[in-house]
N, C-alpha and C positions, 0 to 999 in steps of 0.2 A: 464433362471435364472442362473446366473453364481454365483460363491463363489470368491468373490475379497477381497484381503489383501492391504491395504493402509499403506506403511510404513512411518511413521512418522507424529505425530497428533499436528502440528504446525496449522497456519492459513490456508495453501493451502490444507494439507492433510485432515483437520478435515471438512472444507467446503466441499471438493471433496467426502471424505466418506460418509458422511451423505447425499449430493446430489444423489450420485450415489445409495445409499439404498434407497431413495426415488422413483427410477426409478423401486424398484421391485428386486434388486440382494440381496443377502446375503453378507454383508460386516463387515470385522473387520479392524480397525484402531488399527495399532500395533506401540510400540514405546520402545526404550530400557529405557527411563525414567519412573521407576515405580511411581513415585509419581505422575506425569501427569496422567497416566492412573487410579490409585485408585481415584484421583479427578474426573475423566471422567466416571468412574464407578458408583460413588456415586450421579452422576448427575451434576457436577459442570464444567460449561464452563470456561476454564482458558483465554480466549480472549473475547472481546469485540466485538460484531457483530449482529446487529439487525437480528432477525427472526433466529439466530442460534439455540437459546436454544429449540424453539419450533420444528425445524426441527430435531434437534438430539433425543429430548425426544419422537416425533412421530414414529420415527423410530425404536428406543430402545423398545419402547411398543409394535411395531409390530415384534420383534426379527429378524429385517432384520440387524440391527446395534449394533454391540458388540465392546468391547476393551480389547486389550489384551498386557503384556509387553513380551510375549513368541513370540518373533519375527520369530524364526527358524520354530516352529511350526505352525506359520501363512502361511509362505512362502510355507510350504510343503502341505498344506490344499487347498491351493487358486488355481483358474484357471488362473486368471489374477492379476497381481502384479503392485501396483501404488507405485513409488518412488517420495515421496513427502517431502523430508529433504531439509534444509537449505543451500542456497549456497550464504554465505556471502560474502562481499568484502575482496578480498586478496590482494597480493602485487601489486602495479601499477594499481591497478582499476581492476584487473583479478579476476575471480571468485574463490573461494576458493571449490574446488570439494572434498574434503575430505570425507565429510558425504556421498555423493552421490556414491563415489569409495566403500566406507566401505559396504555401503548396497548391492552394486554389488557381492563382495565377498560373504557375506551372504547367496546371492541367489543363487550364484555358489555352495556353501558349501550345499545346502539343495535343490537343485534341482531334484526332484524325478519323474517328469512327464513333459509332453510339458505344458508350460506355455507361456502366452504373458506378456512381462515384457515392461512396459509403464511408461516413467519418466514424471511426472508433475511439478518438479523442473525447476527453469529455469538455463538453463545450455549451455554454449557455444556451437558454431558449431563445431563438431566433437566430442563431448562427447559420443554420442550413439555407434559410434566404439568401445570409450575405456571401456564404459560399457560392450558390448558384448564380449569384448576380454576378460576381467577379469572374466566374467562368465563363459567363455570357458575354461580358465585357473584354476579357483578354482573349476570347476564339475569334478568328479572323473569317473562319467559314461557316459560323451559324450552325455547328453540328449538334443534333438532338443528343442530349443525355438525362439520364435520372438521378435525381440524389435521393440518398437513403441514410437515415439516423440508424446506428447499430451498435449501441452503448456496450462495452465491455464491463463484468464483474468479476473480475479477476483478485483475488485474495493473495497477496504476498505470501510465499510460504506454499500455497497450494494452487497456484495459477493453471500449472498443467491440467490437474484435475478437473478446475472448475471450467476451461476451455472445452475440454474434452467430454465433461459429463456436465454441462450446465443445470442449473435448476430452471432457468428459462431462455430463451432468445426474443429480444426487443428487435422487430423491424419497424421502423417509421418510414412510411413512403407514401407517394402519391399517385403512383400508377399499378396497375395490376402486372403490368410488364416487368417492373423492377421487383414487386413482390416475387413473381416466381422465378426470377434469376436469383434472387438470395435464397430462396427454398432450395432450388439446385447446389448453391454453394453449401448451406448447412442440411443437405440431403441425408446424410448418416444419423444426423441427431433426430428427423422427422421419422426416420425407422425406426428410431429407439423411443417414439412417442415422448420426446422431449417438448415441453409445453412451449409453442412459438405465438407469440404476441403481435399480431399484425395491428398498426395504429397508425396514426399522423406524426409527421416529424416532429412537431413540437412537443406533442405528447411524449414521445419517446426520449427526446431531450430531458424532459421533466423528470421522467421515470429514474434515471440514472442520480440525478441529484436527490431526488426524494428519498431513495433508497439509502443511498449514504448518509444522509443528514439523521434518518430516523435511526440507524444504527449508532451513531454518534450520540445522540440524545440518551438512548438505552444504555450506553457505556457510561455518560456522565451521570445518569440517573443512580445507575448500581453504585458507581463512586460515592455518591453523596450519602445513599445508603449507609455504606461500609463505613462512611466516617460517622454517622449516628450511631452505629453500633461500637465504634470506639469509644463514643462518650457514655454509653450505657452498658457496656459490658457484654454485649450480644454476640453471635458468630455470624458473620456475614454469609459464612458457608451455607449454614443450615436456612438462613433467609431466602438466597438466592434459590437454593434447592426447592423448597417449598414454593416459592415462586414459578419458577420453572415448571413444575408439573401441571399448573393450569395451562390447559390447551391454548388459551388465547394469549398467554404470555410467551410461552417456550423456553427453555433452557439457555437459547445461544444469546451471546453477548451479555450474559448476567454474571460475568467475573470480574471483580473490581481488580484494580491495579494504580499504577502510576499516571494515568491519563493516555488517551491515545496519541497517535502521531502517524508518521507514514507519508505516502506522498498523495494520498485520497482525501482522509476525511478532514483534515485541517483545512485543507485548500477548498475542498467542495461545500464544506457547510459556510465557510466565509462566503464564496461565490453566490450561494444560494440566497445569503439575507442580502447581499448586494444587488442580485435581480429584483427580490422582493422588494427593496427600497426603489428601484428605479421604476418599477410598477405602482407604487403606489400602495402597498401592502405591508404587512407585517408577519416576522417569522419570530415572535418572542421565545418561543419554546427552542429555536435553533440557537437565538442569539445566547441563550440562558445555559446552553450546551457548551457553546462555545468557551464562555466566561468560566463555566464550570470546569472546564478541562485545564484551563488556563490555572485556576486555584489549585486543583488536584496536583499538579506539577509541583507547584510550589508549598504543597502540603507534605510534599515527599522529603523536600530538604528540612521543613521544619520538624518533621518526625526524626530525621538523623541528628538535627543539632540537639533536639530534647533527649534523644540516646544517648549523647555525648555532654550533656549538660552544657551546649553551647562554646565547648573548647573544641576546636577543630583545627586551629594553627599549629602547623608541623606536624600533626598527626596524621600517619601513613592511612589511607582509606582506599580499601580494595572495591573495586566496583565489577562485579559479575554480569556481563551483558551490556551491550551498545545500540545493538539494533531496536528499532522500536518494537518488535515482536521476534519470536522465535522463526527458524525458518526463512529467514532474509537478510541480508546485508545491508539494508536501507535504514540510514540513520536520521533521515529527513525528520523534523519535528519530535525526535525520539527523547523522551523524558531524560534520558541519560545527558543528553545537552544540557538541560537545566541544572541537573546534579553537580556536573563537571563544572560548569561556569560558576555556580554558587562557592564551591570547594576550593577552586582556583582564586578566586576573588578574597577568600578568606584564610589564605596562606596554607591549606592542607597539601600535603603531599599524595599524589594519587597514582594509584597502579590499576591499570584495567585489562580486562580480557573479554572478547568476544569469538565465538567459533567463527564468524564469517565476516563481523564489520569492524574489525581492527583498521584496516587500512583506509576505510571510509570516513571512520571517525577521527583520524590522525590529519585527514584533509581540512577538517575543522579546528581541531586542537593539534597543532603540528609538533608539539613538544610533549605530547601524552606518552607517558609508559605503559606501552602495550606487553603485554605477555602471550605466552603460547599454550598455558593451562592454568586452570582455575587453581591448581596448588603452587604454582610459580606465583600466581597473584596476591595471594591471600598471607603467605609466607611474612609472618613479623609486622602483621598490619594490625592497627588500633581498632579497625571495624570493617565489616564486610556489608556490602551492600547487593543484594541482588535484583537487577534492573529488568532483566529479559528470561523469559521462560523456557529456556532450552534446556533439553531433556537431561543433558550431562549436569546441569545444576539441579535438578530435581532428584538426581540420585546421588549428590554430594553425601561422603561418607562424615557425619558431623564428628565423629570421635577424632578423626584425621584431622577434620578442620580447627577443631578445638586446640590441638597438638601445635598445627602450624601457625597460628594467630598469636601475637602478643598478647590483646586482650580479647575475649570472648563477647565483643559487641555485633549485633547482627540486624540488620535492618530487610525484611523479605518483602520487597514492594509486590511480589507475585504471588504471596501464598502458597509456596511450594514445598515448603518445608514443615514437617511434622512438629506441631508444639510441644506434645508430650516428650519427643526427644531433646528438645532444645532447653526444656526444664529441666531434665534428669541431667543433662549434662552442664548444667548453670550457665546456660548464654544469657547475657542482657540483650533481650530482643525487643522487636517491634514488628508488626506486619499491616496488613490493611483491613480492618474491619474484624478481626478475630479476638475472642474472647480470650485472655488469660487466664488459664486455670489454675 
């Protein structure tokens, strides 16, 4: 059992800290944000993530998990340190490493014994060397430490499951001592025969970006195939199903929609392209995926305008779904942001509802009219747009929906409603790449 400090209590830090404590270690999640720490100490989880409240509560009650705003003390008392602070998009798409490097200086200033210093934050290739250099320069006692790159692969909405039952664990290190300590941290996963890949620090850093960029490419490709289906009258559901049966392709991430968003894919694809440019290499496929995603978000707006014959001024538009995907409250880079911006600029009246993300979207659009149910949102509307694939939207009673709206116009950006039912009820509708029968 190790004493572990996770520096940063955002999405990655909180899920990782709670997960590691569930493996039996003593974990303190520490952050300079005292208000956030007070909320966590009082039992409040500041992010929406299914299963996280239960995971945190279970390990707090077992005295394995605690929270502290004393970062320096937490560093000194830990055997293993995890850096889990944000790396937002900076200039020209490059990652802003200011928070990561500040943590490195704090670690150097408080290094009092051998420790493994592990980065969970998504950082560009070569960041490990920068962190090690800063720690060495900041430490006055020249105390030995090992640096490890241990990237996370957490999907918002299923992060707890992804951490406790991962597809693989990546450990990038340069010493057998560090590898052994990290194996001990993840011992339950070894027992369950989870694949653990031991590699160099630089390789581990690249694996994270390469994985996210590939998935982004896959999404953008499928969206473009859906757009072709629109033009020729084909059904993208059948196309994607047939493609997914091929073992070389797999059915995952073959679901077309309004474009990807969130805290990872948009930022990581741009960062990878920026790294490639610095190295003098090209990533044309990833660059194209970024552009295709931008165009896909614009295409959803165009679909709506076509559906309403370019007449949205003073029309009441009901938007169902604000988060970039279901099971999260994250609205960063959400396609709904693009839709709302376009409608506001053209004088539409917007009503919106999301089961989790209302408050976060109001931080972007303060005057947004948010509601507490889909029924309240669609009442007397001229058009309904489904932007997020929440289960409660999948189960909408279309007969009731038609009774509530002023005009039966509907844009299903997630392809979650049955075309036959829309046809029978006389909806004027559109979707993403599905043949109108």
